[in-house]
C-alpha positions as CSV (number, residue, x, y, z in Angstrom):
1,M,39.5,8.6,10.1
2,T,37.0,6.0,8.8
3,Q,33.9,5.4,10.9
4,V,31.4,2.5,10.4
5,L,27.8,3.4,11.0
6,E,24.9,1.0,11.2
7,F,21.7,2.0,9.4
8,K,18.6,0.3,10.9
9,L,15.1,-0.1,9.3
10,P,13.3,3.1,10.3
11,D,9.7,3.5,11.5
12,L,7.8,3.6,8.2
13,G,4.5,4.8,9.5
14,E,1.7,4.4,11.9
15,G,1.3,0.9,13.2
16,L,3.9,-0.6,10.9
17,T,6.2,-3.0,12.7
18,E,7.9,-4.8,9.9
19,A,8.8,-4.7,6.2
20,E,9.8,-7.1,3.5
21,I,12.9,-6.5,1.5
22,V,11.8,-6.4,-2.2
23,R,15.0,-5.2,-3.9
24,W,18.4,-4.2,-2.9
25,M,19.6,-1.1,-4.8
26,V,23.2,-1.2,-3.7
27,E,25.9,-3.9,-3.4
28,V,28.6,-4.3,-0.8
29,G,31.4,-2.1,-1.8
30,D,29.3,0.5,-3.6
31,V,29.7,4.2,-2.7
32,V,26.5,5.8,-1.6
33,A,25.6,9.4,-1.1
34,V,23.5,10.9,1.7
35,D,19.8,10.3,1.2
36,Q,20.4,7.9,-1.7
37,P,17.8,5.1,-1.9
38,V,19.5,1.8,-0.9
39,V,16.7,-0.7,-0.6
40,E,13.0,-1.1,-1.7
41,V,10.8,-2.6,1.0
42,E,7.1,-3.6,1.0
43,T,5.0,-2.8,4.1
44,A,1.4,-3.6,4.9
45,K,0.6,-0.2,3.3
46,A,2.9,0.6,0.4
47,M,6.1,0.0,-1.5
48,V,8.8,2.3,-0.1
49,E,12.3,3.2,-1.3
50,V,14.4,3.7,1.9
51,P,17.2,6.3,1.6
52,C,20.3,6.0,3.7
53,P,21.2,9.0,5.9
54,Y,24.9,8.4,5.6
55,G,27.4,8.8,2.8
56,G,30.2,6.4,2.3
57,V,31.0,2.8,1.3
58,V,28.5,-0.1,2.0
59,T,30.3,-2.7,4.1
60,A,27.5,-5.1,4.8
61,R,23.9,-5.8,4.0
62,F,21.6,-7.7,6.3
63,G,18.8,-9.8,4.8
64,E,18.2,-11.3,1.4
65,E,15.4,-10.2,-0.9
66,G,12.1,-11.6,0.4
67,T,13.2,-11.4,4.0
68,E,10.9,-9.7,6.5
69,L,12.7,-7.4,9.0
70,P,11.2,-5.8,12.1
71,V,11.5,-2.0,12.6
72,G,14.9,-1.3,14.2
73,A,16.7,-4.3,12.7
74,P,20.0,-3.5,10.9
75,L,19.7,-2.9,7.2
76,L,23.3,-2.2,6.3
77,T,26.5,-0.7,7.5
78,V,28.3,2.2,5.9
79,A,32.0,3.2,6.3
80,V,32.1,7.0,6.2
81,G,35.2,9.2,6.3
82,E,37.9,10.3,3.9
83,Q,39.6,6.8,3.6
84,A,36.3,5.1,2.8
85,G,35.3,7.7,0.3
86,S,38.5,7.6,-1.6
87,A,39.0,3.9,-1.5
88,G,35.7,3.0,-3.0
89,R,35.8,-0.4,-1.3
90,P,35.1,-1.8,2.1
91,P,37.8,-1.3,4.7
92,A,39.7,-4.2,6.1
93,P,38.1,-5.8,9.2
94,E,41.0,-4.9,11.4
95,A,40.7,-1.2,10.4
96,V,37.0,-1.2,11.0
97,A,37.3,-2.8,14.4
98,A,39.8,-0.1,15.5
99,T,37.6,2.8,14.2
100,E,36.1,5.2,16.7
101,A,33.0,7.3,16.3
102,A,33.4,10.9,15.3
103,G,31.9,13.6,17.5
104,E,29.6,15.1,14.8
105,S,26.5,13.5,13.3
106,R,26.7,12.5,9.7
107,G,23.1,11.5,9.3
108,S,20.6,13.5,7.3
109,G,17.6,12.8,9.3
110,N,15.5,12.5,6.1
111,V,15.0,8.8,5.8
112,L,11.3,9.2,4.8
113,V,9.2,12.3,4.6
114,G,7.6,12.6,8.0
115,Y,9.6,9.7,9.4
116,G,13.2,10.8,10.0
117,T,16.0,8.8,11.6
118,S,17.8,9.8,14.7
119,E,21.3,11.1,14.5
120,A,24.2,8.8,14.0
121,P,25.3,7.3,17.4
122,A,28.3,9.1,18.7
123,R,30.0,6.1,20.2
124,R,32.6,3.5,19.2
125,R,31.2,0.7,17.1
126,R,32.4,-2.6,15.7
127,V,31.0,-3.6,12.4
128,R,29.5,-7.1,12.3
129,P,31.4,-9.6,10.2
130,Q,30.1,-9.5,6.6
131,R,27.7,-12.3,6.0
132,P,28.7,-14.6,3.2
133,A,26.4,-14.4,0.2
134,A,23.6,-16.9,0.4
135,A,23.7,-19.6,-2.2
136,P,20.9,-19.3,-4.7
137,R,18.0,-21.7,-4.2
138,T,18.0,-24.9,-6.1
139,P,14.6,-25.2,-7.8
140,A,12.9,-28.5,-8.2
141,E,13.7,-28.5,-11.9
142,P,15.8,-30.7,-14.2
143,A,19.3,-29.9,-15.4
144,D,18.1,-27.5,-18.0
145,A,16.3,-25.3,-15.6
146,G,18.5,-22.4,-16.7
147,R,16.5,-22.4,-19.9
148,L,13.1,-22.0,-18.3
149,N,12.2,-19.0,-20.4
150,G,13.8,-20.3,-23.6
151,R,17.1,-18.4,-23.1
152,A,20.0,-20.1,-21.4
153,R,21.3,-18.2,-18.4
154,S,24.9,-17.1,-18.8
155,A,27.3,-19.2,-16.8
156,G,29.1,-16.2,-15.6
157,Q,26.0,-14.3,-14.5
158,P,26.6,-12.8,-11.0
159,D,24.4,-13.6,-8.0
160,G,23.5,-10.0,-7.4
161,P,20.1,-8.4,-7.1
162,V,17.5,-10.0,-9.3
163,P,16.6,-7.5,-12.2
164,V,12.9,-7.1,-11.3
165,I,11.1,-3.9,-10.8
166,S,7.4,-4.9,-10.6
167,P,6.2,-6.3,-7.3
168,L,3.6,-8.2,-9.3
169,V,6.3,-10.2,-11.1
170,R,7.9,-11.1,-7.7
171,R,4.5,-12.2,-6.3
172,L,3.8,-14.3,-9.3
173,A,7.1,-16.0,-9.0
174,R,6.7,-16.6,-5.3
175,Q,3.3,-18.1,-5.7
176,H,4.7,-20.7,-8.1
177,D,8.0,-21.3,-6.3
178,L,9.9,-20.0,-9.3
179,D,13.5,-18.9,-8.7
180,L,13.9,-15.6,-10.6
181,R,17.7,-16.0,-10.6
182,E,17.2,-18.8,-13.1
183,L,15.5,-16.5,-15.6
184,T,17.0,-14.2,-18.2
185,G,14.8,-11.2,-18.7
186,S,13.7,-10.0,-22.1
187,G,13.3,-6.4,-21.0
188,P,15.8,-3.5,-21.2
189,D,19.1,-4.4,-19.6
190,G,17.9,-8.0,-18.9
191,L,14.9,-6.8,-16.9
192,I,12.6,-9.7,-16.0
193,L,9.0,-9.0,-17.2
194,R,5.7,-10.8,-16.3
195,A,5.8,-12.4,-19.7
196,D,9.1,-14.0,-18.9
197,V,7.7,-15.6,-15.7
198,E,4.5,-16.8,-17.5
199,Y,6.6,-18.2,-20.3
200,A,8.8,-20.1,-17.8
201,L,5.8,-21.6,-16.1
202,R,4.3,-22.7,-19.4
203,A,7.7,-24.2,-20.4
204,A,7.9,-26.1,-17.1
205,E,4.4,-27.4,-17.5
206,A,5.2,-28.6,-21.1
207,R,8.2,-30.5,-19.8
208,G,6.2,-32.2,-17.0
209,A,8.6,-30.9,-14.4
210,R,6.4,-28.4,-12.7
211,T,6.9,-27.5,-9.1
212,P,4.1,-28.3,-6.6
213,A,3.0,-24.7,-6.4
214,A,3.2,-24.2,-10.1
215,A,1.0,-27.3,-10.7
216,A,-1.7,-25.5,-8.7
217,D,-1.8,-22.7,-11.3
218,T,-4.9,-24.1,-12.9
219,A,-6.8,-24.5,-9.6
220,P,-9.3,-21.9,-8.6
221,Q,-7.4,-21.2,-5.5
222,A,-4.3,-20.2,-7.4
223,A,-6.3,-18.2,-9.8
224,A,-7.5,-16.2,-6.8
225,G,-4.0,-15.5,-5.7
226,H,-3.8,-18.3,-3.0
227,R,-1.0,-20.7,-2.6
228,A,-1.9,-24.3,-2.6
229,P,0.0,-26.7,-0.2
230,A,2.5,-29.1,-1.6
231,P,1.2,-32.6,-2.3
232,A,1.8,-35.3,0.3
233,L,5.0,-37.4,-0.1
234,G,4.6,-40.7,-1.9
235,G,2.4,-39.3,-4.7
236,G,-0.7,-38.9,-2.6
237,A,-3.4,-36.3,-3.5
238,A,-3.0,-32.8,-2.2
239,P,-5.4,-31.8,0.7
240,D,-8.4,-29.8,-0.4
241,E,-7.8,-26.9,2.1
242,V,-5.7,-23.8,1.4
243,R,-4.0,-21.7,4.1
244,T,-3.1,-18.2,3.3
245,P,-1.0,-16.2,5.9
246,L,-2.6,-13.1,7.1
247,K,0.3,-10.7,6.5
248,G,1.1,-7.6,4.5
249,V,-1.9,-5.6,3.3
250,R,-4.4,-8.4,4.0
251,G,-3.0,-8.8,7.6
252,A,-3.2,-5.0,8.2
253,V,-6.8,-4.8,6.9
254,A,-7.8,-7.8,9.1
255,D,-6.3,-6.3,12.2
256,K,-7.9,-2.9,11.6
257,L,-11.3,-4.2,10.8
258,S,-11.3,-6.6,13.8
259,R,-10.3,-3.8,16.1
260,S,-13.1,-1.6,14.7
261,R,-15.7,-4.4,15.4
262,R,-14.4,-4.9,18.9
263,E,-14.2,-1.3,20.0
264,I,-16.8,0.7,18.0
265,P,-20.6,0.2,18.7
266,D,-21.6,1.1,15.2
267,A,-25.0,1.5,13.6
268,T,-26.1,2.0,10.0
269,C,-28.9,4.0,8.4
270,W,-29.6,4.3,4.7
271,V,-31.8,6.1,2.2
272,D,-32.5,6.0,-1.5
273,A,-32.0,9.3,-3.4
274,D,-32.7,10.6,-6.9
275,A,-29.3,11.5,-8.4
276,T,-30.7,12.6,-11.7
277,E,-30.1,16.3,-11.1
278,L,-26.6,15.6,-9.7
279,M,-25.7,13.7,-12.9
280,R,-27.1,16.5,-15.0
281,A,-25.1,19.1,-13.1
282,R,-21.9,17.1,-13.6
283,A,-22.6,16.8,-17.3
284,A,-23.1,20.6,-17.5
285,M,-19.9,21.3,-15.6
286,N,-17.9,19.0,-18.0
287,A,-19.6,20.5,-21.1
288,A,-18.4,24.0,-20.1
289,G,-14.8,23.1,-20.8
290,G,-11.8,22.8,-18.4
291,P,-10.8,19.7,-16.4
292,K,-13.4,17.1,-16.1
293,I,-15.1,16.8,-12.7
294,S,-15.5,13.3,-11.3
295,L,-18.6,12.0,-9.5
296,V,-16.6,11.1,-6.4
297,A,-15.3,14.6,-6.2
298,L,-18.9,16.0,-6.1
299,L,-19.8,13.4,-3.5
300,A,-16.8,14.5,-1.5
301,R,-17.8,18.1,-1.7
302,I,-21.2,17.1,-0.4
303,C,-19.6,15.2,2.5
304,T,-17.5,18.2,3.6
305,A,-20.5,20.5,3.5
306,A,-22.5,17.9,5.6
307,L,-19.7,17.6,8.1
308,A,-19.7,21.4,8.5
309,R,-23.3,21.1,9.6
310,F,-22.9,17.9,11.6
311,P,-19.3,18.1,13.0
312,E,-20.0,15.4,15.6
313,L,-19.3,12.8,12.8
314,N,-15.9,14.3,12.0
315,S,-14.4,13.1,15.3
316,A,-12.8,10.1,17.1
317,V,-13.1,8.6,20.6
318,D,-10.2,8.6,22.9
319,A,-11.1,5.6,24.9
320,E,-8.4,5.9,27.5
321,A,-9.2,9.6,28.3
322,R,-13.0,8.9,27.8
323,E,-13.2,11.9,25.5
324,I,-14.6,12.7,22.1
325,V,-12.0,14.4,19.9
326,R,-13.7,16.7,17.3
327,F,-11.5,17.8,14.4
328,G,-11.6,21.3,12.8
329,H,-10.3,19.9,9.5
330,V,-11.6,17.2,7.2
331,H,-9.0,14.7,6.0
332,L,-11.2,12.6,3.7
333,G,-10.3,9.0,3.2
334,F,-11.6,7.0,0.3
335,A,-11.6,3.2,-0.2
336,A,-9.5,2.1,-3.2
337,Q,-9.2,-1.5,-4.3
338,T,-5.8,-2.5,-5.7
339,D,-3.9,-5.6,-6.7
340,R,-2.3,-5.6,-3.2
341,G,-5.7,-5.3,-1.4
342,L,-7.9,-2.6,0.0
343,V,-6.2,0.7,0.9
344,V,-7.6,4.0,2.1
345,P,-5.7,7.0,0.8
346,V,-6.4,10.3,2.5
347,V,-7.2,13.7,0.8
348,R,-5.8,16.3,3.2
349,D,-7.9,19.4,3.9
350,A,-10.7,18.2,1.7
351,H,-13.0,20.9,3.2
352,A,-10.7,23.6,1.7
353,R,-10.8,22.1,-1.9
354,D,-13.1,22.8,-4.8
355,A,-14.4,20.1,-7.1
356,E,-11.5,20.5,-9.6
357,S,-8.9,20.2,-6.8
358,L,-10.7,17.2,-5.4
359,T,-10.9,15.5,-8.8
360,A,-7.1,16.0,-9.4
361,E,-6.2,14.7,-5.9
362,F,-8.5,11.6,-6.1
363,A,-6.9,10.8,-9.5
364,R,-3.3,11.2,-8.2
365,L,-3.9,9.1,-5.1
366,T,-5.7,6.4,-7.0
367,E,-2.9,6.0,-9.5
368,A,-0.3,6.0,-6.7
369,A,-2.3,3.3,-4.8
370,R,-2.5,1.1,-7.9
371,A,1.2,1.5,-8.5
372,G,2.0,0.8,-4.8
373,R,3.7,4.2,-4.4
374,L,1.6,5.7,-1.6
375,T,3.6,7.1,1.3
376,P,2.7,6.4,4.9
377,A,1.6,10.0,5.3
378,E,-0.9,9.5,2.4
379,L,-2.5,6.5,4.1
380,T,-2.9,7.8,7.7
381,G,-4.6,10.7,9.5
382,G,-8.1,10.4,8.0
383,T,-11.1,11.8,9.9
384,F,-14.0,10.6,7.7
385,T,-14.2,8.0,4.9
386,L,-16.1,8.0,1.6
387,N,-16.7,4.4,0.3
388,N,-18.0,4.3,-3.3
389,Y,-18.8,0.5,-3.5
390,G,-21.1,1.2,-6.4
391,V,-18.2,0.7,-8.7
392,F,-18.5,-3.1,-7.9
393,G,-22.1,-3.1,-9.2
394,V,-23.9,-3.3,-5.9
395,D,-26.6,-1.2,-4.5
396,G,-26.0,-1.2,-0.7
397,S,-23.7,-2.2,2.1
398,T,-23.1,-1.9,5.8
399,P,-19.4,-0.9,5.8
400,I,-17.1,-1.3,8.8
401,I,-15.8,2.0,10.1
402,N,-12.2,2.8,9.4
403,H,-10.9,2.8,13.0
404,P,-10.4,5.3,14.8
405,E,-12.8,7.4,12.7
406,A,-16.4,7.9,13.8
407,A,-18.3,7.5,10.5
408,M,-18.3,6.3,6.9
409,L,-20.6,7.2,4.0
410,G,-21.3,4.5,1.5
411,V,-22.5,5.1,-2.0
412,G,-24.1,2.4,-4.1
413,R,-24.4,2.2,-7.9
414,I,-26.5,4.8,-9.7
415,V,-29.1,2.9,-11.9
416,P,-32.3,3.9,-13.7
417,K,-35.4,2.9,-11.7
418,P,-39.1,3.8,-11.6
419,W,-39.5,6.8,-9.2
420,V,-42.3,9.2,-8.4
421,H,-41.1,12.6,-9.6
422,E,-43.3,15.7,-9.2
423,G,-46.4,13.5,-8.7
424,E,-45.8,11.3,-11.7
425,L,-44.1,8.0,-12.2
426,A,-40.8,8.4,-14.2
427,V,-37.6,6.6,-14.8
428,R,-34.9,8.4,-12.7
429,Q,-31.3,7.7,-11.7
430,I,-31.5,6.3,-8.2
431,V,-28.7,5.7,-5.7
432,Q,-28.7,4.2,-2.2
433,L,-26.7,6.0,0.4
434,S,-25.7,4.5,3.8
435,L,-24.1,6.0,6.8
436,T,-22.3,3.8,9.4
437,F,-21.5,5.7,12.5
438,D,-20.0,5.3,16.0
439,H,-23.0,5.5,18.4
440,R,-20.7,6.9,21.1
441,V,-20.2,10.2,19.3
442,C,-23.8,11.0,18.5
443,D,-27.4,9.7,18.5
444,G,-29.5,8.6,15.6
445,G,-31.0,12.0,15.1
446,T,-27.6,13.5,14.3
447,A,-26.7,10.6,12.0
448,G,-30.1,10.8,10.3
449,G,-29.8,14.6,9.8
450,F,-26.4,14.1,8.2
451,L,-27.6,11.5,5.8
452,R,-30.8,13.4,4.9
453,Y,-28.7,16.5,4.1
454,V,-26.4,14.4,1.9
455,A,-29.4,13.0,0.1
456,D,-30.9,16.5,-0.4
457,C,-27.7,17.7,-2.0
458,V,-27.7,14.7,-4.3
459,E,-31.3,15.3,-5.3
460,Q,-31.0,19.1,-5.5
461,P,-27.3,20.2,-6.0
462,A,-28.4,23.8,-5.7
463,V,-28.7,23.2,-2.0
464,L,-24.9,23.4,-1.9
465,L,-24.9,27.0,-3.0
466,R,-25.9,28.0,0.5
467,T,-22.5,26.8,1.8
468,L,-20.3,28.0,-1.1
């Protein structure tokens, strides 16, 4: 007997309460298998393909692409059972309404790694009436808008999912109020590429029929990724202020940093260190053959050795219990700047990894961050953060602690400077190190001891041999 089950947006990770539908991967009437990805969503932390825990026929989808849904909201309904599987089409509403739930669970429980769904509800359900397909938006374009990218859209083209894979392409179109359904992609199987969107915007500008948001493309605000407000009615000039919603990655970062400032009484200390010997040691390692060792991996190795000597900084404060929780493992977070904003991937058990393993894991997580493929498990659970802001060409900073951690080590750029070495003035490779710490977990003596040990290891890498 056919049973209709409702699949709701699952909990996608720590602190995430909503997600935006980026791309539907199935249509109403499609047959899906257990754990088959059915929708791609964007959270404040990552792009995630959500698999369905039920196998059967999709009878309804809830939410168009670009819609934000809260956790627990219905995503789709699936008709499961022999009749649904053999028919390959949605059952009649009368049959669905009369269906009763089977006694056994048909859910896989594997919606996301680390974030499973509950079992299918063992009760009678009625499927909601299928929502009619929303009419495509009518862009503010002339009659030949279907030729925005120089290729006329086929009159019989279906109003299914827009053939776009890259979230950057979608963002670019949203920023300029460009309806992707009006474009014909030049990629494989009609895939819409960034070049198609940019060509469409240039074509619209040449015709003098640009949309208000597209007209702001040449403004500095739009170049920075902001969306300018539409001009006032009656041909008046647009206001000179720009409002950008705090949502997605930017909203999550804002909330976390604000909470850190409210709750953590932080302090910062810093020191200049001569990194000449560390750079020579790295060059010698890489000249010996084998995988190349990254500088951040060596700094991470120094961090884990320092945390073993000063474990107070590898902790968190449980404010409700008024307790300091000290961790026996080091899950090392590192700040990574991406097109979507700042993210902090986490290297699990960094204390148990050597320089080669750390290099490989940093490279893997950085690539996943830039591609938007990080999972919630790879973005949570850190106990200490390494912030290499030197890649931005700056010497120092007073970073904000990544709540609820207790400390963050900042590393500035390494540059040649005059330095007294062995009693003589010489040009050496100098770096500024800073430590921002939660004053509740330790006093300045502990923080200073940690930072001094890190500086000693940078200046004389042989110091690490004592802990290997």
